[in-house]
Backbone as JSON, one array per atom type, in Angstrom:
{
  "sequence": "MKKLSENEKRVLEHLIRDGRMQCTDIGRKIGLTSQAVGKIKDKLERLGIIKGYTARVDYRKLGVDVFAIAFFRFKSGSWSKLEEGGIRKKVRGPHLIRVYRLSEGDFTHLVIYGFRSINELEHYFHRLQKQRSHVSKLRTVYVLSGDSVMKDSIDELLLKAIDEMGKERPAEPEVIGPVPRRDIAHTGFFS",
  "N": [[10.97, -12.9, -0.31], [14.3, -12.84, -0.41], [16.47, -15.63, -0.73], [19.19, -16.63, 1.09], [22.5, -17.84, 1.08], [24.28, -20.18, 3.01], [26.93, -19.19, 3.81], [26.37, -16.38, 3.32], [24.37, -15.92, 5.1], [25.93, -16.24, 7.51], [27.88, -14.21, 7.39], [26.27, -12.12, 7.43], [25.21, -12.36, 10.06], [27.27, -11.85, 11.61], [27.86, -9.25, 10.94], [25.55, -7.93, 11.96], [26.02, -8.18, 14.73], [28.21, -6.8, 15.02], [28.85, -4.15, 13.17], [31.11, -2.83, 12.33], [33.01, -4.79, 11.97], [35.9, -6.26, 10.5], [36.48, -7.59, 7.32], [38.39, -9.51, 7.13], [38.45, -10.47, 9.78], [35.96, -11.64, 9.96], [36.0, -13.59, 8.05], [38.11, -15.1, 9.05], [36.75, -16.17, 11.24], [34.58, -17.73, 10.1], [35.87, -19.36, 8.36], [36.45, -18.41, 5.67], [37.93, -16.34, 2.87], [39.12, -13.12, 3.16], [38.5, -11.72, 0.76], [36.32, -13.12, -0.19], [34.46, -12.77, 1.84], [34.38, -9.9, 1.48], [33.0, -9.91, -1.11], [30.71, -11.02, -0.51], [29.54, -9.13, 1.37], [29.31, -6.83, -0.42], [27.28, -7.91, -2.16], [25.15, -8.29, -0.52], [24.94, -5.66, 0.22], [24.24, -4.6, -2.36], [21.97, -5.97, -2.97], [20.19, -4.58, -1.17], [19.78, -5.61, 1.31], [21.59, -5.07, 3.33], [21.55, -1.93, 4.42], [23.17, 0.02, 5.28], [25.67, 1.39, 7.72], [25.73, 1.92, 11.03], [26.51, 3.88, 13.84], [26.03, 2.72, 17.13], [24.56, 4.44, 19.57], [24.65, 5.83, 22.92], [21.83, 7.33, 23.8], [21.14, 8.59, 26.19], [23.42, 9.57, 27.26], [23.8, 11.71, 25.45], [21.71, 13.37, 26.25], [19.15, 12.77, 25.68], [16.31, 11.92, 27.23], [13.63, 11.46, 27.56], [10.77, 9.88, 26.44], [8.03, 9.45, 24.13], [5.06, 7.75, 23.36], [2.69, 8.03, 21.02], [-0.65, 8.13, 19.79], [-2.59, 8.74, 17.02], [-5.33, 10.06, 15.3], [-6.31, 10.5, 12.06], [-8.17, 12.97, 10.55], [-11.17, 12.42, 8.64], [-10.78, 12.18, 5.34], [-8.44, 13.9, 5.25], [-6.0, 12.33, 5.15], [-5.76, 11.38, 2.54], [-5.39, 13.89, 1.2], [-2.95, 14.54, 2.23], [-1.31, 12.48, 1.24], [-1.2, 13.08, -1.48], [0.37, 15.4, -1.24], [2.75, 14.37, -0.47], [3.4, 12.26, 1.92], [5.55, 11.26, 3.17], [7.23, 13.44, 3.43], [6.15, 14.73, 5.41], [6.57, 13.25, 7.67], [9.04, 13.69, 8.98], [11.58, 14.94, 10.97], [13.51, 15.95, 13.95], [12.6, 14.84, 16.19], [10.95, 12.61, 15.8], [11.02, 9.28, 16.11], [9.99, 6.72, 15.16], [7.47, 5.98, 12.93], [4.3, 4.81, 12.47], [1.73, 3.55, 10.29], [-1.53, 2.54, 10.89], [-3.55, -0.15, 10.41], [-6.26, -0.64, 11.04], [-8.84, 0.25, 13.65], [-9.16, 2.24, 16.42], [-7.19, 4.26, 16.08], [-5.23, 5.83, 13.63], [-2.65, 6.37, 13.31], [0.56, 5.53, 14.78], [3.13, 6.95, 16.75], [6.41, 7.26, 17.67], [8.52, 9.15, 19.78], [11.22, 11.22, 20.85], [12.94, 13.11, 23.34], [14.8, 15.85, 25.04], [13.77, 16.58, 27.46], [10.98, 16.66, 29.83], [9.83, 19.21, 29.71], [10.55, 20.01, 27.11], [8.97, 18.13, 25.55], [6.37, 18.7, 26.34], [6.06, 21.37, 25.27], [6.43, 20.75, 22.49], [4.35, 19.02, 22.06], [2.07, 20.78, 22.63], [2.52, 22.75, 20.62], [2.28, 21.14, 18.38], [-0.37, 20.28, 18.48], [-1.79, 22.71, 18.2], [-0.95, 23.52, 15.53], [-1.41, 21.26, 13.76], [-4.16, 20.54, 14.21], [-6.32, 20.62, 12.38], [-5.82, 18.47, 10.72], [-5.12, 16.14, 12.17], [-5.95, 14.28, 15.17], [-4.66, 14.21, 18.28], [-4.89, 11.36, 20.13], [-4.03, 9.63, 22.25], [-1.12, 9.81, 24.59], [1.62, 8.23, 25.88], [4.1, 8.73, 28.24], [7.49, 8.09, 28.68], [10.29, 7.51, 30.77], [14.06, 7.8, 30.15], [15.08, 5.89, 31.84], [13.41, 3.95, 31.97], [13.62, 2.14, 29.75], [14.06, -1.04, 28.72], [15.08, -2.82, 26.81], [16.65, -2.13, 23.81], [16.97, -2.93, 21.24], [16.94, -4.59, 17.92], [18.3, -6.67, 17.26], [18.43, -9.38, 17.96], [15.96, -10.34, 16.79], [16.46, -10.02, 14.18], [18.63, -11.83, 13.91], [17.31, -14.29, 14.43], [15.47, -14.33, 12.4], [17.28, -14.59, 10.31], [18.37, -17.19, 11.11], [16.2, -18.88, 10.84], [15.46, -18.72, 8.13], [13.59, -19.94, 5.46], [12.56, -22.13, 7.02], [10.57, -21.19, 8.79], [9.21, -20.68, 12.03], [6.49, -20.69, 14.36], [6.11, -17.84, 16.42], [7.31, -17.68, 19.83], [7.09, -16.98, 23.3], [9.94, -16.16, 25.3], [11.4, -18.65, 27.34], [11.63, -18.39, 30.79], [12.36, -19.81, 32.89], [11.81, -22.3, 35.44], [9.12, -21.61, 37.69], [8.91, -21.51, 41.03], [6.63, -23.69, 42.35], [3.98, -23.48, 44.79], [2.55, -25.34, 47.38], [-0.87, -25.46, 47.18], [-2.55, -26.36, 49.29], [-1.15, -25.67, 51.57], [-1.12, -22.97, 51.69], [-3.35, -21.64, 52.71], [-5.35, -20.63, 50.93], [-7.6, -21.92, 50.16], [-8.77, -22.26, 52.65]],
  "CA": [[12.1, -12.78, 0.48], [15.6, -13.39, -1.06], [17.0, -16.86, -0.08], [20.58, -16.54, 1.39], [23.33, -18.99, 1.2], [24.83, -20.45, 4.44], [27.9, -18.1, 3.94], [25.74, -15.05, 3.46], [23.84, -15.81, 6.53], [27.01, -16.24, 8.56], [28.48, -12.96, 7.29], [25.27, -11.08, 7.86], [24.96, -12.37, 11.46], [28.46, -11.29, 12.34], [27.83, -7.69, 10.75], [24.57, -7.53, 12.8], [26.46, -8.07, 16.03], [29.21, -5.64, 15.03], [28.99, -3.62, 11.77], [32.49, -2.48, 12.24], [33.95, -6.0, 12.1], [36.68, -6.31, 9.31], [36.32, -8.8, 6.35], [39.46, -10.58, 7.56], [37.99, -11.06, 11.02], [34.68, -12.41, 9.67], [36.49, -14.72, 7.26], [38.82, -16.04, 10.05], [35.72, -16.9, 12.18], [33.88, -18.71, 9.31], [36.58, -20.06, 7.4], [36.38, -17.82, 4.24], [38.9, -15.43, 2.77], [38.46, -11.77, 3.39], [37.93, -11.34, -0.49], [35.09, -13.9, -0.38], [33.46, -12.05, 2.66], [33.97, -8.52, 0.78], [32.09, -10.13, -2.08], [29.25, -11.33, 0.02], [29.08, -7.87, 1.83], [28.92, -6.13, -1.34], [26.18, -8.43, -2.66], [24.06, -7.99, 0.43], [24.47, -4.25, 0.06], [23.59, -4.25, -3.57], [20.39, -6.34, -2.92], [19.42, -3.92, -0.28], [19.63, -6.35, 2.58], [22.33, -4.18, 4.29], [21.14, -0.62, 4.07], [24.09, 0.98, 5.74], [26.23, 0.91, 8.79], [25.69, 3.13, 11.84], [27.1, 3.76, 15.32], [25.22, 2.66, 18.36], [24.89, 5.77, 20.52], [23.81, 5.97, 24.08], [21.14, 8.42, 23.69], [21.0, 9.21, 27.46], [24.62, 10.4, 27.23], [23.62, 12.88, 24.65], [20.76, 14.16, 26.9], [17.72, 12.44, 25.34], [15.94, 11.08, 28.32], [12.25, 11.25, 27.6], [10.23, 9.29, 25.13], [6.53, 9.35, 24.04], [4.23, 6.99, 22.3], [1.52, 8.73, 20.78], [-1.68, 7.51, 18.91], [-3.4, 9.76, 16.48], [-6.53, 9.65, 14.44], [-6.26, 11.56, 11.2], [-9.58, 13.23, 10.24], [-11.63, 11.9, 7.5], [-10.31, 12.98, 4.02], [-7.19, 14.56, 5.36], [-4.93, 11.51, 4.69], [-5.71, 11.48, 1.07], [-4.76, 15.11, 0.75], [-1.44, 14.62, 2.59], [-0.65, 11.48, 0.43], [-0.96, 13.88, -2.64], [1.51, 16.34, -1.01], [4.05, 13.51, -0.01], [3.34, 11.94, 3.27], [7.03, 11.02, 3.52], [7.94, 14.71, 3.72], [5.44, 15.18, 6.69], [6.87, 12.54, 8.97], [10.41, 13.96, 9.23], [11.97, 15.93, 12.04], [14.3, 15.27, 14.81], [11.99, 14.16, 17.46], [10.21, 11.43, 15.34], [11.84, 8.12, 15.95], [9.34, 5.87, 14.31], [6.14, 6.29, 12.7], [3.59, 3.51, 11.8], [0.31, 3.72, 9.77], [-2.32, 1.48, 11.4], [-4.62, -0.55, 9.34], [-7.6, -0.49, 11.52], [-8.92, 0.41, 14.92], [-9.66, 3.73, 16.91], [-6.16, 5.08, 15.7], [-4.62, 5.56, 12.25], [-1.0, 6.35, 13.31], [1.36, 5.47, 16.21], [4.39, 7.64, 16.64], [7.44, 7.27, 18.77], [9.21, 10.53, 19.83], [12.32, 11.26, 21.78], [13.11, 14.49, 23.73], [15.7, 15.91, 26.03], [13.37, 16.79, 28.82], [9.58, 16.8, 29.88], [9.39, 20.55, 29.27], [10.61, 20.0, 25.56], [7.94, 17.35, 25.2], [5.27, 19.39, 26.44], [6.21, 22.39, 24.3], [6.3, 20.25, 21.25], [2.9, 18.62, 21.72], [1.39, 22.0, 22.54], [2.65, 23.44, 19.36], [1.68, 20.17, 17.46], [-1.89, 20.39, 18.56], [-2.19, 23.95, 17.45], [-0.59, 23.5, 14.13], [-2.17, 20.19, 13.04], [-5.54, 20.08, 14.67], [-7.26, 20.4, 11.25], [-5.52, 17.3, 10.08], [-5.28, 14.9, 12.89], [-6.23, 14.46, 16.61], [-3.84, 13.44, 19.29], [-5.79, 10.56, 20.97], [-3.32, 9.2, 23.55], [0.25, 9.76, 24.77], [2.26, 7.71, 26.9], [5.3, 9.22, 28.4], [8.41, 7.17, 29.33], [11.71, 8.03, 30.92], [15.11, 6.91, 29.53], [15.36, 4.84, 32.83], [12.34, 2.81, 31.87], [14.06, 1.43, 28.56], [14.73, -2.24, 29.18], [15.7, -3.27, 25.59], [16.58, -1.21, 22.85], [17.71, -3.5, 19.97], [16.17, -5.67, 17.22], [19.34, -7.45, 16.58], [17.84, -10.78, 18.19], [14.88, -10.63, 15.98], [17.04, -10.2, 12.98], [19.42, -13.03, 13.91], [16.32, -15.3, 14.48], [14.93, -14.37, 11.09], [18.36, -15.36, 9.52], [18.52, -18.49, 11.35], [14.97, -19.59, 10.47], [14.98, -18.5, 6.76], [13.14, -21.12, 4.95], [11.95, -22.93, 8.02], [10.01, -20.3, 9.83], [8.42, -21.36, 13.06], [5.49, -19.6, 15.1], [6.75, -17.05, 17.55], [7.0, -18.32, 21.12], [7.78, -16.2, 24.24], [11.26, -16.74, 25.8], [11.31, -19.39, 28.51], [12.43, -17.71, 31.8], [12.77, -20.82, 33.85], [10.69, -22.82, 36.23], [8.6, -20.82, 38.71], [8.65, -22.48, 42.1], [5.24, -23.85, 42.84], [3.62, -23.69, 46.23], [1.52, -26.31, 47.62], [-1.93, -24.65, 47.53], [-3.08, -26.77, 50.53], [-0.36, -24.9, 52.71], [-1.26, -21.48, 51.5], [-4.55, -21.19, 53.21], [-6.18, -20.1, 50.06], [-8.85, -22.52, 50.23], [-9.31, -22.47, 53.93]],
  "C": [[13.2, -13.52, -0.4], [15.97, -14.55, -0.16], [18.54, -16.54, 0.03], [21.25, -17.84, 1.47], [23.86, -19.06, 2.61], [25.96, -19.33, 4.67], [27.35, -16.75, 4.06], [25.11, -14.89, 4.6], [24.89, -15.5, 7.44], [27.63, -14.84, 8.53], [27.63, -11.93, 7.89], [25.13, -11.24, 9.39], [26.3, -11.71, 12.12], [28.47, -9.85, 12.03], [26.61, -7.23, 11.65], [25.05, -7.28, 14.14], [27.41, -7.05, 16.02], [29.56, -5.18, 13.59], [30.26, -3.12, 11.38], [33.53, -3.62, 11.96], [34.58, -6.15, 10.53], [36.3, -7.59, 8.64], [37.27, -9.97, 6.75], [39.03, -11.3, 8.87], [36.91, -12.0, 10.86], [35.2, -13.65, 9.02], [37.35, -15.69, 8.28], [37.89, -16.9, 10.88], [34.92, -17.94, 11.54], [34.56, -19.48, 8.46], [36.52, -19.74, 5.81], [37.65, -16.86, 4.16], [38.24, -14.09, 2.89], [38.06, -11.26, 1.89], [36.59, -11.89, -0.67], [34.01, -13.14, 0.5], [33.17, -10.67, 2.18], [32.89, -8.72, -0.39], [30.79, -10.29, -1.72], [28.75, -10.02, 0.74], [28.64, -7.02, 0.8], [27.68, -6.62, -1.99], [25.0, -8.09, -1.74], [23.71, -6.53, 0.36], [23.89, -3.91, -1.32], [22.16, -4.86, -3.75], [19.69, -5.56, -1.96], [19.17, -4.39, 1.03], [20.46, -5.56, 3.65], [22.07, -2.77, 3.54], [22.18, 0.43, 4.28], [24.68, 0.55, 7.1], [26.07, 2.18, 9.55], [26.33, 2.72, 13.3], [25.97, 3.57, 16.09], [25.65, 3.55, 19.37], [24.06, 5.47, 21.76], [23.1, 7.23, 24.14], [21.0, 9.25, 25.03], [22.31, 10.07, 27.62], [24.66, 11.75, 26.44], [22.37, 13.77, 25.21], [19.34, 13.77, 26.51], [17.33, 11.42, 26.39], [14.32, 11.01, 28.44], [11.58, 10.95, 26.28], [8.66, 9.37, 25.33], [6.05, 8.45, 23.1], [3.0, 7.58, 21.99], [0.58, 8.27, 19.61], [-2.51, 8.56, 18.46], [-4.48, 9.05, 15.55], [-6.52, 10.67, 13.36], [-7.83, 11.73, 10.78], [-10.05, 12.75, 8.88], [-11.33, 12.85, 6.22], [-8.99, 13.59, 4.15], [-5.94, 13.62, 4.93], [-4.83, 11.48, 3.26], [-5.05, 12.68, 0.49], [-3.3, 15.18, 1.22], [-0.77, 13.55, 1.7], [-0.29, 12.31, -0.92], [0.25, 14.81, -2.4], [2.6, 15.68, -0.58], [4.08, 13.33, 1.48], [4.8, 11.78, 3.92], [7.65, 12.24, 4.09], [7.38, 15.06, 5.17], [5.97, 14.45, 7.81], [8.43, 12.6, 9.13], [10.5, 14.9, 10.46], [12.66, 15.19, 13.18], [13.82, 14.46, 16.02], [11.22, 13.02, 17.11], [11.22, 10.31, 15.27], [11.33, 6.97, 14.95], [7.83, 6.32, 14.12], [5.48, 5.16, 11.82], [2.19, 3.94, 11.48], [-0.37, 2.3, 10.24], [-3.46, 1.16, 10.54], [-6.01, -0.47, 9.85], [-7.62, -0.13, 13.06], [-9.31, 1.84, 15.19], [-8.57, 4.73, 16.34], [-5.67, 4.9, 14.39], [-3.28, 5.59, 12.23], [-0.44, 6.19, 14.78], [2.78, 6.09, 15.92], [5.3, 7.46, 17.82], [8.29, 8.36, 18.69], [10.26, 10.29, 20.89], [12.63, 12.87, 21.99], [14.22, 14.58, 24.82], [15.04, 16.05, 27.48], [11.59, 16.84, 28.67], [9.04, 18.09, 29.44], [9.43, 20.44, 27.69], [9.45, 19.12, 25.02], [6.69, 18.01, 25.15], [5.15, 20.65, 25.56], [5.93, 21.91, 22.88], [4.96, 19.81, 21.04], [1.92, 19.8, 21.85], [1.2, 22.58, 21.19], [1.97, 22.41, 18.15], [0.21, 20.22, 17.32], [-2.35, 21.72, 17.83], [-2.05, 23.99, 15.95], [-1.27, 22.39, 13.32], [-3.58, 19.71, 13.42], [-6.6, 19.85, 13.57], [-6.89, 19.21, 10.52], [-5.75, 16.0, 10.8], [-5.53, 15.32, 14.43], [-5.43, 13.58, 17.25], [-4.88, 12.69, 20.08], [-5.3, 10.25, 22.39], [-1.85, 9.49, 23.5], [0.65, 9.17, 26.04], [3.68, 8.2, 27.04], [6.27, 8.42, 29.13], [9.75, 7.85, 29.61], [12.82, 7.14, 30.35], [15.42, 5.79, 30.55], [14.51, 3.57, 32.56], [12.76, 1.97, 30.69], [14.71, 0.1, 29.09], [15.4, -3.0, 28.14], [15.62, -2.35, 24.53], [17.48, -1.69, 21.65], [16.92, -4.49, 19.27], [17.12, -6.79, 16.74], [18.95, -9.11, 16.91], [16.76, -11.08, 17.21], [15.53, -10.91, 14.6], [17.92, -11.44, 12.93], [18.49, -14.42, 13.84], [15.79, -15.51, 13.04], [16.01, -15.05, 10.06], [18.43, -16.72, 9.64], [17.39, -19.4, 10.83], [14.6, -19.37, 8.98], [14.64, -19.98, 6.03], [12.54, -22.18, 5.67], [11.44, -22.17, 9.11], [9.11, -21.15, 10.8], [7.63, -20.29, 13.79], [6.37, -18.98, 16.14], [6.29, -17.61, 18.91], [7.81, -17.28, 22.19], [8.85, -16.89, 24.85], [10.81, -17.6, 27.08], [12.13, -18.8, 29.6], [12.99, -18.8, 32.77], [11.59, -21.18, 34.69], [10.39, -21.83, 37.39], [8.36, -21.78, 39.86], [7.1, -22.6, 42.5], [5.07, -24.08, 44.27], [2.57, -24.45, 46.33], [0.28, -25.55, 48.06], [-2.61, -25.03, 48.94], [-2.5, -26.01, 51.68], [-0.54, -23.47, 52.67], [-2.39, -20.83, 52.31], [-5.51, -20.71, 52.3], [-7.52, -20.66, 49.92], [-9.51, -22.75, 51.57], [-10.62, -21.62, 54.24]]
}
């Protein structure tokens, strides 16, 4: 992992929060010239730490309202044949959001999909099973509506990684606050 200077970290933090932020605005906030911020941005891009800038889009306003998390098991020997043909070419398509190769267990791959409707999802998986059954077996699918998405950003994780560079700490769940304790004697639980 590349070690970043304090100024590089601060510029990167601002760009994670708002990728459209101008160098002059970042410089004003952290006490650098816009030219210095521009040089830092260029360096972070050249190192591949910043891979690009993208708009955050409300997928539901574009009609994407159904998601699926699918677990697959590739049939014995089929994975090596696919690697030879370029597996990266096989995991493209507008409905695939993320594809993960699992290292062990009952499943070999986890895929996250997005669709406009349940009908579109059903049609897709029906065709997928017909076309790819010789290569992989669909083991489990979890279907979620757009209403069930509670968080859709990795920004906090990236900011934590920047903040802890060189002084990594074990992961801890967020503290939600004290839960009121009830006196067990008054609940009748042990009566």
